[in-house]
C-alpha positions in Angstrom: -84.9 48.9 33.1 -87.5 49.2 36.5 -90.0 52.3 36.8 -90.7 53.8 39.4 -93.3 57.0 41.0 -93.1 60.2 39.5 -90.2 62.3 40.7 -93.1 64.6 43.4 -95.1 61.6 43.4 -91.4 60.7 45.2 -91.0 63.3 47.1 -94.6 64.4 48.5 -94.1 59.9 50.0 -90.1 61.3 51.1 -91.8 64.0 53.2 -95.3 62.2 54.9 -92.7 60.1 55.5 -91.3 61.8 58.2 -93.6 62.2 60.2 -93.6 60.4 63.6 -95.9 57.2 62.8 -96.1 57.0 59.1 -93.8 55.0 57.4 -93.1 54.6 53.7 -96.0 52.0 52.7 -98.9 54.7 54.8 -97.0 57.4 53.2 -97.7 55.9 49.7 -101.6 55.1 50.1 -102.2 58.5 51.6 -100.3 60.1 48.4 -101.8 57.9 46.4 -105.3 58.6 48.2 -104.0 62.5 47.4 -103.3 62.0 44.0 -107.3 61.0 43.1 -108.6 64.0 45.3 -107.4 67.5 43.4 -109.8 69.4 45.2 -109.0 68.1 48.3 -105.5 69.0 47.9 -105.6 72.2 47.4 -107.9 72.1 50.7 -105.1 70.8 52.2 -102.0 72.4 50.8 -103.9 76.3 52.4 -104.8 74.3 55.9 -100.4 73.6 56.1 -99.1 76.7 54.7 -101.8 79.0 57.0 -101.2 76.1 60.3 -97.7 78.0 61.2 -99.1 81.8 61.5 -102.3 81.5 62.3 -101.7 79.0 65.3 -100.1 79.7 67.9 -99.2 79.2 71.8 -100.8 81.5 74.8 -98.9 83.6 75.9 -99.8 82.2 79.6 -100.3 78.8 79.7 -98.6 77.3 76.5 -101.9 75.9 75.0 -102.7 75.7 71.0 -104.5 78.9 69.9 -105.3 81.2 67.0 -105.6 84.6 69.8 -103.0 85.4 71.9 -104.9 83.8 75.0 -106.5 81.0 74.6 -109.8 80.3 75.7 -109.2 78.4 78.7 -107.2 81.3 80.3 -110.3 84.2 79.1 -112.4 81.9 81.0 -113.2 84.0 84.1 -115.7 81.2 85.6 -113.1 78.3 85.9 -111.2 77.9 89.2 -108.2 79.9 89.5 -106.4 78.4 92.8 -106.1 75.0 90.8 -103.2 74.4 87.9 -102.8 71.1 86.0 -99.6 70.9 84.7 -99.5 68.6 81.7 -97.1 67.4 78.5 -98.5 68.5 75.3 -101.7 69.8 74.2 -103.4 66.1 73.2 -103.6 65.3 76.8 -104.8 68.8 78.1 -107.9 67.7 75.7 -107.9 64.7 76.6 -109.0 65.9 80.5 -111.0 68.3 78.8 -113.2 66.1 77.8 -114.0 64.1 80.9 -115.8 67.0 81.8 -114.7 67.2 85.3 -111.2 69.5 85.8 -112.6 73.3 85.8 -108.9 74.6 86.9 -106.4 76.5 84.5 -103.4 74.7 82.9 -99.8 75.2 81.7 -98.5 72.6 78.8 -94.4 71.7 78.8 -94.6 70.6 75.3 -91.3 68.6 76.2 -90.2 66.2 78.9 -86.7 67.3 80.5 -84.0 65.5 78.3 -80.8 66.1 79.2 -79.4 64.1 75.6 -81.7 65.0 73.8 -80.6 68.8 74.6 -83.8 69.5 76.4 -83.5 71.3 79.6 -86.1 74.1 82.1 -85.7 76.7 79.6 -87.6 74.6 77.1 -90.2 73.9 78.8 -90.4 77.7 80.4 -89.9 77.2 83.7 -89.8 81.0 84.2 -93.7 81.2 82.5 -94.6 78.8 84.8 -93.6 80.5 88.2 -94.7 83.4 86.7 -98.2 81.7 85.7 -98.1 80.3 90.0 -97.7 84.2 90.9 -100.1 85.8 89.0 -103.4 83.2 89.5 -102.4 82.4 92.9 -102.3 79.1 92.2 -102.9 76.5 95.5 -102.9 73.5 94.5 -100.2 72.5 91.0 -101.6 69.1 89.9 -99.3 66.8 87.9 -101.0 64.9 85.0 -97.6 63.5 83.5 -97.0 60.1 81.6 -95.5 57.6 84.4 -91.9 57.6 82.0 -89.0 57.6 83.1 -88.7 61.7 81.7 -91.9 62.1 83.5 -90.6 61.4 86.6 -87.9 63.2 85.9 -90.1 66.5 84.4 -92.3 66.1 88.2 -89.2 65.7 90.8 -87.6 69.0 88.9 -90.6 71.2 89.7 -91.4 70.1 92.8 -87.6 71.7 93.9 -88.5 74.8 92.6 -91.0 75.2 93.8 -90.3 73.6 97.1 -90.7 77.3 98.9 -93.8 78.0 97.6 -97.0 77.2 100.0 -98.9 75.6 97.4 -100.5 71.9 97.6 -99.1 69.6 95.1 -100.6 66.6 93.8 -100.4 63.8 90.8 -103.0 62.2 88.7 -103.7 58.5 90.1 -101.5 55.3 88.1 -103.2 52.5 88.9 -104.7 48.9 87.6 -106.4 49.3 84.3 -109.6 48.1 84.2 -110.1 44.5 82.8 -105.6 43.9 82.9 -104.9 40.2 84.9 -102.6 41.6 87.7 -99.7 39.0 86.5 -99.0 41.5 83.4 -99.2 44.1 85.0 -95.4 46.3 85.6 -93.9 45.6 88.9 -94.1 50.5 89.4 -97.5 50.7 88.4 -98.6 48.0 90.6 -96.6 49.7 93.0 -98.6 52.8 92.9 -102.2 50.6 92.0 -100.8 50.1 96.2 -100.1 53.4 97.6 -103.1 55.5 95.7 -105.6 52.6 96.4 -108.8 52.6 96.4 -111.1 53.5 100.0 -114.6 51.0 99.5 -115.1 51.0 103.3 -114.4 52.6 106.7 -113.1 50.4 109.4 
């Protein structure tokens, strides 16, 4: 008769395995680590219980916040005329960490995908348009991944914004630093050519 892990440990491994990017082996390592750290387990358990009740979406930009309005939307020193559209909070934080962009954001949380049941309602287009009007936005910057979903989402929002007198731009997509051109896919190479950097005037 084979002997397996105790039931509680098995259930924890199964639960951890449902987290994106964590397979059964990683889940087992994490579960065994937690088993050896009782105090850490208690702290982690308390944080997990509090998470869905303390962290919410900002009423304006849909960024993560413990308050009704996030710190970025509450910052009156930012450039109100610029709005950067990102897919998720992780991308927002990456942009913030560059220290370059000083405007506001709108977080979609999803990219349009009809087969997955994700349409305009899920990305809260009404909130986006309301924010554009409220802040008097003059430029919308798309900072979405150059995937099929990202392109479809940009095309849709562009269509919605066609009657708004605002400038629309997107992050330049080019050849990654250190990559050999022979390994660059045609779409990335095409965009790199179109968004090429001028090094010297004529």
